[in-house]
C-alpha positions in Angstrom: 196.0 -118.7 -267.3 195.3 -120.4 -270.6 197.9 -118.4 -272.6 201.6 -117.8 -272.2 202.5 -114.5 -270.4 203.2 -111.5 -272.7 203.7 -108.6 -270.2 206.5 -106.1 -270.7 206.2 -104.6 -267.2 206.1 -105.8 -263.6 202.9 -105.5 -261.7 203.9 -102.0 -260.4 204.3 -100.8 -264.0 208.1 -100.9 -264.1 209.5 -101.9 -267.5 211.2 -105.3 -267.7 214.5 -105.1 -269.5 214.6 -106.6 -273.0 216.7 -106.6 -276.2 219.7 -108.1 -274.4 222.5 -109.4 -276.5 223.6 -113.0 -275.9 226.4 -111.9 -273.6 224.2 -109.5 -271.7 221.5 -112.2 -271.3 224.0 -114.7 -270.0 225.6 -112.3 -267.5 222.6 -110.4 -266.1 221.2 -111.1 -262.6 218.3 -108.8 -263.2 214.9 -109.7 -264.7 214.6 -109.7 -268.5 212.5 -111.0 -271.3 213.1 -112.1 -274.9 211.1 -112.7 -278.0 212.2 -115.8 -280.0 213.6 -114.5 -283.3 210.9 -114.7 -285.9 213.5 -115.3 -288.7 214.1 -118.7 -287.3 210.5 -119.8 -287.5 208.9 -120.5 -290.9 205.5 -119.0 -291.1 206.0 -116.1 -288.7 207.0 -112.8 -290.2 207.5 -110.4 -287.3 208.2 -110.2 -283.6 204.6 -109.1 -283.1 203.3 -112.3 -284.7 205.7 -114.3 -282.6 204.5 -112.7 -279.3 200.9 -113.1 -280.4 201.4 -116.8 -281.1 203.7 -117.9 -278.3 204.1 -115.1 -275.8 207.5 -114.0 -274.3 210.4 -115.8 -272.7 211.5 -114.6 -269.2 214.5 -115.4 -267.1 214.0 -116.6 -263.6 215.1 -113.3 -262.1 212.0 -111.7 -263.6 209.9 -114.5 -262.1 211.5 -113.9 -258.6 211.4 -110.1 -258.7 209.5 -108.6 -255.7 207.6 -106.2 -258.0 205.7 -109.2 -259.3 205.8 -110.6 -262.8 202.1 -111.6 -262.8 199.2 -109.2 -262.5 197.8 -108.4 -259.1 195.9 -111.4 -257.7 198.0 -113.9 -259.6 201.4 -115.5 -259.1 204.0 -117.7 -260.9 203.2 -121.2 -259.7 205.4 -122.9 -257.2 206.5 -126.5 -257.7 203.8 -127.4 -255.2 201.2 -125.6 -257.3 202.2 -127.6 -260.3 202.1 -130.9 -258.4 198.6 -129.9 -257.2 197.5 -129.4 -260.8 198.9 -132.8 -261.9 197.3 -134.7 -259.0 194.0 -133.0 -259.4 193.7 -133.9 -263.1 194.7 -137.5 -262.5 192.3 -137.8 -259.6 189.4 -136.1 -261.5 189.6 -137.6 -265.0 189.4 -141.4 -265.5 191.3 -141.2 -268.8 194.2 -139.0 -267.6 197.2 -140.8 -266.2 200.9 -140.0 -265.9 201.8 -141.4 -269.3 199.3 -139.1 -271.2 198.7 -136.1 -269.0 201.0 -134.0 -271.2 198.6 -134.7 -274.2 195.7 -133.4 -272.2 197.5 -130.2 -271.3 198.8 -129.5 -274.8 196.8 -127.4 -277.3 195.2 -129.6 -279.9 196.7 -127.4 -282.6 199.3 -129.6 -284.4 200.5 -130.3 -287.9 198.6 -133.4 -289.0 196.6 -133.8 -285.8 194.5 -136.9 -286.0 191.7 -134.9 -284.4 191.2 -133.1 -287.7 189.2 -129.8 -288.0 190.8 -126.7 -286.5 193.2 -128.9 -284.6 194.9 -130.1 -287.8 196.9 -127.0 -288.9 200.2 -125.8 -290.2 199.5 -122.3 -288.9 201.1 -120.9 -285.8 200.7 -121.4 -282.9 200.9 -125.2 -283.2 202.9 -128.3 -282.3 205.1 -130.2 -284.7 203.7 -133.4 -286.1 203.5 -136.6 -284.1 201.0 -139.4 -284.7 200.8 -140.6 -281.1 201.6 -137.8 -278.7 199.2 -135.2 -280.1 197.4 -132.6 -277.9 193.8 -133.1 -276.9 193.4 -130.0 -274.7 190.8 -131.7 -272.5 191.1 -129.2 -269.7 191.5 -126.0 -271.6 195.1 -125.4 -270.6 196.2 -125.1 -274.3 200.0 -125.5 -273.6 202.0 -124.3 -276.6 205.6 -125.0 -277.7 207.2 -121.6 -277.5 210.7 -123.0 -277.2 213.3 -121.4 -275.0 216.4 -119.2 -274.8 219.5 -120.8 -273.5 221.3 -119.5 -270.4 224.3 -118.6 -272.6 221.9 -116.4 -274.7 221.4 -118.3 -277.9 218.1 -119.7 -279.2 217.6 -123.2 -280.3 215.4 -124.3 -283.2 212.7 -125.5 -280.8 209.5 -123.6 -281.5 206.9 -126.3 -282.2 209.0 -128.9 -280.4 208.8 -128.2 -276.7 207.1 -125.9 -274.1 209.1 -125.1 -271.0 207.7 -123.2 -268.1 209.1 -121.6 -265.0 208.1 -122.4 -261.5 208.9 -119.9 -258.8 210.8 -122.5 -256.8 214.6 -122.5 -256.9 216.9 -125.3 -255.9 220.2 -123.5 -255.3 221.7 -120.0 -256.0 222.3 -120.9 -259.7 219.3 -123.1 -260.7 215.5 -123.2 -260.4 212.6 -125.5 -261.2 210.9 -125.8 -264.6 208.2 -128.1 -266.0 208.0 -129.0 -269.6 206.2 -130.8 -272.4 207.7 -132.4 -275.6 206.0 -132.9 -278.9 207.2 -136.6 -278.9 206.0 -137.5 -275.4 202.7 -137.8 -273.7 204.1 -137.1 -270.2 204.8 -133.9 -268.4 208.1 -133.5 -266.6 209.5 -131.3 -263.9 213.2 -130.7 -263.0 215.3 -128.3 -260.9 218.4 -128.3 -263.0 217.8 -125.2 -265.1 220.1 -122.2 -264.9 218.3 -119.1 -263.8 219.5 -117.2 -266.9 217.4 -119.4 -269.2 214.4 -117.9 -270.9 211.2 -119.9 -270.5 207.5 -119.4 -270.8 205.4 -118.4 -267.8 201.8 -119.2 -266.9 200.3 -117.4 -263.9 197.9 -119.0 -261.4 195.1 -117.1 -259.6 195.5 -116.5 -255.9 
């Protein structure tokens, strides 16, 4: 998918819990989603605008739910799916390497983007300014910095700064794998040290 997931239901139509308090979010072992508070983001005036710009944030229990977070015919990528994407891009594009692959995956929408035109924008969705590690969106992935929700329930001031995405692979009963992009780096990173209660973006991959 070229956009962050926005669904409010599992594939079978069951509603995904939402509106959880910080305490409820940190303690649940069921699927749930959140919308980053729009009051914390200058230039966004409602939850609807936030969802339209950046999608929703899901905990890993929603990712792992047997009812399916993605539509029929799609799935949340595994760590191996993600590695396949990275290897394919590096093998297929002469100008894409490990040190800049994050730039090629990022949306070009950025404050002060050197690319100019529609890429240079203060309007959401967009990345915060950086003069070196700006998105080029060469492959149409258009990754956006939707921020995240902490495992303890709070939200950081991180919209515009980083995009963090779930994989469906877990590493132990408490933690799972994510991959992420930062506004001040051209790389893309993956790690398995994220508590399953965290709220991250989701991209689905077609079967």
